[in-house]
C-alpha positions in Angstrom: -0.1 0.0 0.0 1.3 3.5 -0.8 -0.9 6.2 0.6 1.5 8.1 2.8 2.2 11.7 2.3 5.1 12.8 3.2 29.4 -12.0 5.2 27.6 -15.0 4.9 26.9 -16.9 8.1 28.6 -20.2 8.9 26.7 -23.1 7.5 26.9 -25.0 10.8 25.0 -22.1 12.5 22.2 -22.5 10.0 22.3 -26.2 10.4 22.0 -26.0 14.2 19.0 -23.6 13.8 17.4 -26.2 11.4 18.1 -29.1 13.7 16.6 -27.2 16.7 13.5 -26.4 14.7 13.2 -30.0 13.5 13.6 -31.4 17.1 10.9 -29.0 18.3 8.6 -30.1 15.5 9.2 -33.9 16.1 8.4 -33.5 19.8 5.2 -31.6 19.0 4.2 -34.3 16.4 4.9 -37.0 19.1 2.6 -35.4 21.6 0.0 -34.5 19.3 -0.5 -31.0 20.6 1.4 -27.7 21.2 2.9 -27.5 24.7 3.7 -24.0 25.9 7.4 -23.5 26.4 8.5 -21.1 29.1 10.2 -17.9 28.1 13.4 -19.0 29.8 13.7 -21.8 27.1 14.0 -19.2 24.3 16.4 -20.3 21.6 17.0 -19.1 18.0 14.3 -17.1 16.3 11.0 -17.5 14.4 10.6 -20.6 12.2 8.1 -22.1 9.8 6.3 -25.5 10.4 3.9 -26.2 7.6 1.3 -23.4 7.6 2.3 -22.2 11.1 4.7 -19.4 12.2 6.6 -20.6 15.3 8.1 -18.3 17.8 11.5 -18.7 19.5 10.1 -20.8 22.3 8.5 -23.3 19.9 5.0 -21.9 20.2 2.6 -21.0 17.4 2.4 -17.2 16.9 -0.6 -15.5 15.2 0.0 -11.9 14.1 -2.6 -9.4 14.9 -1.5 -5.8 14.3 -1.3 -2.9 12.0 1.3 -0.9 9.8 3.1 2.2 11.0 4.6 4.4 8.2 7.8 5.3 10.2 9.8 6.6 7.3 7.1 9.2 6.4 6.4 10.2 10.0 9.5 9.7 12.1 8.1 12.3 14.6 5.4 10.0 15.6 7.6 7.6 17.6 5.0 7.3 20.3 2.8 5.3 17.9 4.6 2.0 18.9 3.5 2.3 22.4 0.0 3.4 21.4 -0.3 0.4 19.0 0.7 -1.9 21.8 -1.7 -0.3 24.2 -4.5 -0.9 21.8 -3.7 -4.7 22.0 -1.7 -5.4 18.9 1.1 -8.1 19.2 2.8 -7.1 15.9 3.6 -3.9 14.0 4.7 -3.8 10.3 7.1 -0.9 10.0 7.5 1.1 6.7 11.1 1.8 6.0 12.9 3.6 3.1 15.9 2.3 1.1 16.6 5.5 -0.7 15.2 4.9 -4.2 12.0 7.0 -3.6 11.6 10.6 -2.4 10.9 9.8 1.2 14.5 9.1 2.0 16.5 6.3 3.8 15.7 4.7 7.2 19.2 4.8 8.8 20.8 1.9 10.8 20.4 4.0 14.0 16.8 4.6 13.4 16.1 0.9 12.7 18.0 0.1 16.0 15.7 2.5 17.8 12.5 0.9 16.2 13.6 -2.6 17.1 14.5 -1.6 20.8 11.0 0.2 21.1 9.1 -2.7 19.6 10.7 -5.0 22.3 10.0 -2.5 25.1 6.3 -2.4 23.9 6.1 -6.2 23.5 5.6 -5.9 19.8 6.9 -8.4 17.2 8.5 -6.1 14.6 8.0 -6.9 11.0 10.3 -4.5 9.0 9.6 -3.8 5.2 11.3 -1.9 2.5 8.6 0.3 0.8 10.6 1.6 -2.1 9.9 -1.6 -4.1 6.2 -0.9 -4.4 4.9 -1.6 -7.9 8.3 -2.2 -9.6 7.9 -2.5 -13.4 5.0 -0.1 -13.3 5.7 2.5 -10.8 8.3 5.0 -11.8 11.4 5.0 -9.6 10.5 1.9 -7.7 13.4 -0.2 -6.4 14.2 -3.7 -7.4 14.1 -6.5 -4.9 17.9 -6.8 -5.4 18.3 -3.1 -4.4 16.1 -3.9 -1.3 18.4 -6.8 -0.4 21.4 -4.3 -0.6 19.6 -2.1 1.9 19.1 -5.0 4.3 22.7 -5.9 4.0 23.6 -2.6 5.4 21.4 -3.5 8.4 22.9 -6.9 9.1 24.8 -5.7 12.1 21.7 -4.2 13.6 19.4 -7.1 13.0 21.7 -10.0 13.5 20.7 -11.6 16.9 17.2 -10.2 16.8 15.7 -13.2 15.1 13.3 -13.8 18.0 11.7 -10.3 17.8 12.1 -9.3 14.1 10.8 -10.6 10.8 12.0 -9.1 7.5 9.5 -8.3 4.8 12.0 -8.1 1.9 10.0 -5.6 -0.2 6.5 -4.2 -0.2 4.4 -5.2 -3.2 7.5 -5.7 -5.3 6.0 -5.9 -8.7 3.0 -4.1 -10.3 0.7 -5.4 -12.9 3.3 -5.2 -15.7 4.9 -8.6 -16.3 4.1 -10.0 -12.9 5.7 -13.3 -14.0 9.1 -11.7 -13.2 8.2 -11.9 -9.5 9.2 -15.6 -9.1 12.9 -15.5 -10.1 13.4 -12.0 -8.5 12.0 -13.4 -5.2 14.0 -16.6 -5.4 17.2 -14.6 -6.0 16.3 -12.1 -3.1 15.9 -15.0 -0.7 19.1 -16.8 -1.7 21.0 -13.5 -1.5 19.6 -12.8 2.0 20.7 -16.2 3.2 24.1 -15.8 1.6 24.5 -12.6 3.6 23.8 -14.5 6.7 20.3 -13.5 7.7 18.5 -16.3 9.7 15.3 -14.4 10.2 11.9 -15.5 9.0 11.7 -13.8 5.5 8.3 -12.4 4.4 7.6 -12.1 0.7 4.7 -10.0 -0.8 2.9 -11.1 -4.0 3.0 -9.2 -7.2 0.1 -7.2 -8.7 0.7 -4.6 -6.1 0.5 -7.3 -3.5 -2.9 -8.6 -4.5 -1.7 -11.5 -6.7 -4.9 -11.4 -8.7 -3.1 -13.3 -11.5 -2.1 -16.0 -9.0 1.6 -15.8 -9.8 2.6 -16.1 -6.1 0.0 -18.7 -5.5 1.1 -20.9 -8.4 4.9 -20.5 -7.8 4.8 -20.5 -4.0 6.3 -24.0 -3.7 9.1 -23.1 -6.0 9.9 -20.0 -3.9 9.7 -21.9 -0.6 12.1 -24.5 -1.9 14.6 -21.9 -2.7 15.0 -21.0 1.0 17.8 -23.2 2.4 16.5 -22.5 5.9 12.9 -23.3 5.0 11.8 -20.1 6.8 9.8 -18.1 4.2 6.4 -16.7 5.0 4.1 -15.5 2.1 2.1 -12.4 2.4 -1.0 -11.4 0.4 -2.5 -7.9 0.4 -6.3 -7.7 0.2 -8.0 -4.7 -1.3 -10.3 -4.2 -4.2 -9.5 -7.7 -5.7 -11.1 -9.1 -2.6 -14.6 -7.6 -2.5 -16.2 -11.0 -2.8 -15.9 -13.1 0.3 -15.5 -16.3 -1.7 -12.3 -14.8 -3.3 -10.8 -14.6 0.3 -11.8 -18.1 1.0 -10.4 -19.5 -2.3 -7.0 -17.8 -1.9 -6.6 -18.9 1.8 -7.6 -22.5 0.7 -5.0 -22.6 -1.9 -2.2 -22.1 0.6 -3.8 -24.4 3.0 -3.9 -27.2 0.5 -0.1 -26.6 -0.3 0.7 -26.7 3.5 2.5 -23.3 3.0 2.4 -20.4 5.5 0.5 -17.4 4.6 -0.4 -14.0 6.3 -2.6 -11.2 5.2 0.1 -8.6 5.2 -2.2 -5.7 4.4 -6.0 -5.2 4.0 -8.6 -2.4 4.4 -12.4 -2.2 4.7 -12.7 -0.1 1.6 -10.5 0.8 -1.3 -11.2 3.5 -3.8 -15.0 3.4 -3.2 -15.1 -0.4 -3.2 -16.1 -2.4 -0.1 -13.4 -5.0 0.9 -14.6 -8.2 2.5 -12.8 -7.3 5.7 -15.2 -9.2 8.1 -14.5 -12.4 6.1 -10.7 -11.8 6.2 -11.0 -11.5 10.0 -13.2 -14.4 10.5 -11.4 -16.8 8.1 -8.0 -15.8 9.6 -9.2 -16.4 13.1 -10.7 -19.8 12.2 -7.4 -21.0 10.3 -4.9 -19.4 12.7 -3.6 -17.1 10.0 -2.0 -13.8 10.9 -3.0 -10.4 9.7 -1.7 -6.8 9.6 -4.3 -4.1 8.8 -3.3 -1.0 6.9 -2.5 1.4 8.5 -2.4 3.3 11.8 -2.5 6.8 10.6 -1.1 9.3 8.1 -2.8 8.2 4.8 -3.4 10.8 2.0 -6.9 12.2 2.8 -7.2 10.0 5.8 -8.3 7.0 3.7 -7.8 3.8 5.8 -6.6 5.7 8.8 -7.3 3.7 11.9 -6.9 6.7 14.2 -7.3 10.3 13.4 -4.1 12.4 13.2 -2.1 9.8 15.2 -4.4 10.2 18.2 -5.2 6.7 19.7 -8.3 8.2 21.5 -9.9 8.9 18.1 -10.6 5.5 16.5 -12.2 5.8 13.1 -14.8 3.3 11.9 -12.0 1.4 10.2 -9.9 1.5 13.5 -12.9 0.1 15.4 -13.2 -2.8 13.0 -9.4 -3.5 13.3 -9.2 -3.1 17.1 -12.6 -3.7 18.7 -14.7 -5.8 16.4 -15.7 -9.4 17.2 -12.5 -10.8 15.5 -10.4 -7.7 15.9 -7.2 -7.3 17.7 -8.4 -6.8 21.3 -10.5 -10.0 21.1 -8.0 -12.2 19.3 -4.5 -11.1 19.8 -2.0 -12.9 22.1 1.5 -11.7 22.9 4.5 -13.7 21.7 5.7 -15.9 24.4 9.2 -14.5 24.1 7.9 -11.6 26.1 6.9 -13.9 29.0 3.4 -14.7 30.4 2.3 -11.2 31.3 -1.5 -11.0 30.7 -2.6 -8.8 27.8 -4.1 -5.4 28.7 -7.6 -5.8 30.2 -10.6 -3.5 29.4 -10.3 -0.8 32.2 -14.1 -0.5 32.1 -14.5 -4.0 33.5 -13.8 -4.2 37.2 -13.0 -7.6 38.8 -15.5 -8.8 41.4 -14.4 -8.2 44.9 -14.5 -10.8 47.6 -17.8 -9.8 49.4 -16.7 -11.6 52.5 -13.7 -9.3 53.2 -13.4 -5.7 54.1 -11.1 -3.8 51.6 -8.1 -2.0 52.7 -5.9 -4.5 54.3 -2.1 -4.9 54.5 0.0 -6.2 51.6 3.3 -7.2 50.3 4.7 -7.0 46.8 7.6 -8.5 44.8 9.3 -7.9 41.4 10.1 -10.9 39.3 12.3 -11.1 36.1 10.2 -12.6 33.2 12.8 -12.2 30.5 16.3 -10.7 30.2 17.7 -10.2 26.7 20.9 -8.4 27.7 20.2 -4.9 26.6 17.0 -4.7 28.7 14.7 -6.9 30.6 10.9 -7.5 31.4 9.7 -7.4 35.0 6.5 -8.4 36.6 5.0 -7.2 39.9 2.9 -9.3 42.1 0.8 -8.0 45.1 -0.3 -10.2 47.9 -3.1 -9.2 50.5 -1.8 -10.4 53.7 -4.7 -9.1 55.7 -8.2 -8.1 54.5 -8.9 -7.7 50.8 -7.5 -4.9 49.0 -9.3 -2.4 46.7 -6.1 -0.3 45.9 -2.4 -0.4 46.4 0.7 1.8 46.3 4.2 0.4 45.8 7.5 2.1 46.4 11.0 0.9 45.9 14.5 2.2 45.1 16.8 0.7 42.5 20.2 -0.2 43.9 22.2 0.5 40.8 21.6 2.2 37.3 18.4 0.2 36.5 15.4 2.4 35.3 11.9 1.6 34.0 11.8 2.5 30.2 8.1 1.5 29.8 5.3 0.0 31.7 1.7 -1.2 31.5 -1.3 -1.4 33.8 0.1 0.9 36.4 0.6 4.6 37.1 4.4 5.1 37.5 6.2 8.1 38.9 10.1 8.1 39.4 12.7 10.4 40.8 16.1 9.2 40.2 16.4 5.6 41.5 13.1 6.0 43.5 9.9 4.6 42.0 6.2 4.8 43.1 3.5 2.7 41.3 -0.2 2.7 41.9 -3.0 0.7 40.5 -5.2 1.9 37.5 -8.5 0.9 39.0 -9.5 -2.5 37.6 -6.3 -4.1 39.0 -6.5 -2.7 42.5 -8.5 -5.5 44.0 -6.8 -8.5 45.6 -8.7 -10.9 47.7 -7.6 -11.7 51.2 -4.8 -14.1 51.3 -4.4 -14.2 47.6 -1.6 -13.0 45.3 -2.2 -11.2 42.0 0.3 -10.2 39.2 -0.8 -6.7 38.7 1.6 -5.0 36.2 4.6 -5.3 34.2 7.5 -3.1 32.8 10.5 -3.0 30.7 13.7 -2.1 32.5 17.2 -1.0 31.5 20.1 -3.2 32.6 21.1 -4.6 34.9 18.0 -6.7 35.8 17.3 -6.3 39.5 14.8 -7.2 42.1 14.8 -4.7 44.9 12.7 -4.9 48.1 9.2 -3.3 47.4 7.1 -1.7 50.0 3.3 -2.2 49.6 0.6 0.1 51.1 -3.1 -0.4 50.8 -5.0 2.6 49.7 
């Protein structure tokens, strides 16, 4: 979609990754069901098993998210946190490789994006947008030029395979000679692997991503076989070609029959006056365990397909409501990737948990900080409150970091900090804790080193 205004790795390393994935797949097959693996068991990165995207802990991961046009709106960095707060588990990030007028996304900028995605518990799918409509769009980049851009980011992205997927090029061929897509995509995948990238690679279809001539569908097996890591994910964009619900079903059926992985990398509810079968896209994706990323958060020309108005998360458009709050929307279907631990997803603050009617609120309490995940450059903490006396209907926590650790982001608590001192209070719905019970009440991302200081709890 284009509506915005504005080295090689050692073979043994790739073999080890493959063997780990194969072993995990075999174990799953033997048990006949997916077993949740703790975050502490994290190894490697995302992999593919049949139609399923598997996270670094060996668990299926289903994308539910949106796109953010970072290269066009670098001043809207707060959007990542807003998208996470709206419940998304993935964000697709628009980058520029320099062939188009919007400029280049620098290595330092991409590093900031990846760090922020991790802090906000978002899986980050990075994409080069300059390839849009190659062969038909003047000035569009080739997939080979996109790979050169990725090569320049190798030092930034190496080691982030558990948190980052690489969408090699957005809608890389237009409607002119879409057959060229197959070889260009094969070449791009092979070159990415020769550079050393071990990430899951995402490839968009031709025909401006909509593959209405079925070139991607008919050649998907050839493209998948070209990836020595067996780690390529196909992406279809659904706009005006998919106004008929049956067209959605038929396309998804084709990949299911081939046992190949597919996501809906972009879609809208309308496009140039035509109604897209968005409800079918969502319901079919939910029924099949297929990921989707709706276009786009904000910033489109004329506001078409904006999910929020002027990057204001409190102003959901009709399309935004369909994306985030509909029956099969993000808030009802998204689950965080297990690499971020078992912290519960945001709960509707308008829904207050039922208090224990047998206990008077306002009793004494204790609290503790636990380390959920530690990735070296940061860590995820969780805070648990225990009502040691009567039930609580509110709490205030205080502690002091012993070293240089600081909170960089948090969720489900009101945080104030002064130097190493921290005060945290409940946000209403998570203030109640039954007498004698413990409740995990909020989480945060901290700077290194990871630490678990003594926490003082006060009932309020």
